[in-house]
C-alpha positions in Angstrom: -0.8 -4.4 -10.2 -0.4 -1.0 -8.4 -3.5 -1.9 -6.3 -2.0 -5.2 -5.2 1.3 -3.5 -4.1 -0.6 -0.8 -2.1 -2.7 -3.3 -0.3 0.1 -5.7 0.7 0.4 -5.8 4.5 4.0 -5.2 5.8 3.2 -5.2 9.5 0.9 -8.1 10.3 0.5 -7.2 14.0 -1.1 -3.8 13.2 -2.2 -4.5 9.6 -0.1 -1.6 8.2 0.0 -1.7 4.4 2.6 -0.6 1.9 0.3 2.2 0.8 0.3 3.7 4.4 4.1 3.3 4.6 4.6 4.9 1.2 2.4 7.8 2.1 4.5 8.4 5.2 7.8 8.3 3.2 6.7 10.3 0.2 4.1 12.6 1.6 5.4 13.3 5.1 9.1 13.2 4.5 9.8 10.2 6.8 13.5 9.4 6.5 14.4 6.8 9.2 12.8 3.5 10.5 12.2 5.3 13.8 10.3 8.1 12.1 8.3 5.5 10.0 7.4 3.7 13.2 6.2 6.9 14.9 4.2 8.0 11.8 2.5 4.7 11.1 2.9 2.6 14.3 4.2 -0.3 12.1 6.7 -2.4 13.9 5.5 -1.7 17.4 4.1 -5.2 17.9 6.5 -8.1 17.6 9.1 -6.0 15.6 9.6 -8.8 13.0 8.8 -6.4 10.2 11.6 -3.9 10.9 13.7 -5.2 8.1 10.8 -4.7 5.7 10.3 -1.2 7.0 13.9 -0.4 6.2 13.5 -2.0 2.7 10.4 0.3 2.1 12.5 3.4 3.1 15.2 2.4 0.7 12.8 1.9 -2.2 10.8 5.1 -1.8 13.2 7.6 -0.3 15.0 10.1 -2.6 17.8 10.4 -1.8 18.1 7.1 0.1 17.9 7.4 3.9 21.1 7.6 6.1 22.5 4.2 7.1 22.2 5.2 10.8 20.5 7.9 12.6 23.0 10.5 13.9 23.9 10.1 17.5 22.8 12.9 19.9 26.4 13.8 20.6 26.9 14.7 16.9 24.7 17.7 17.5 26.8 19.0 20.4 28.8 22.2 19.9 32.6 21.7 19.6 34.5 22.7 22.7 35.5 26.4 22.8 
């Protein structure tokens, strides 16, 4: 059963499997859909698999990924 899960294709356009996604999440510390896309190129074709990428992150992340990526302005220093 483990082999079937690992060979299941999540991104049909680029033939990215659950195994590749899981390796990125568990082995490389990927925490967001954007990071998962950069690490695996999944989701760069038609983008229909983005909801499945998010589902994979939720399943394999510990603790679960943030709901949204922080906005750039959240890193700005407070006014002096």
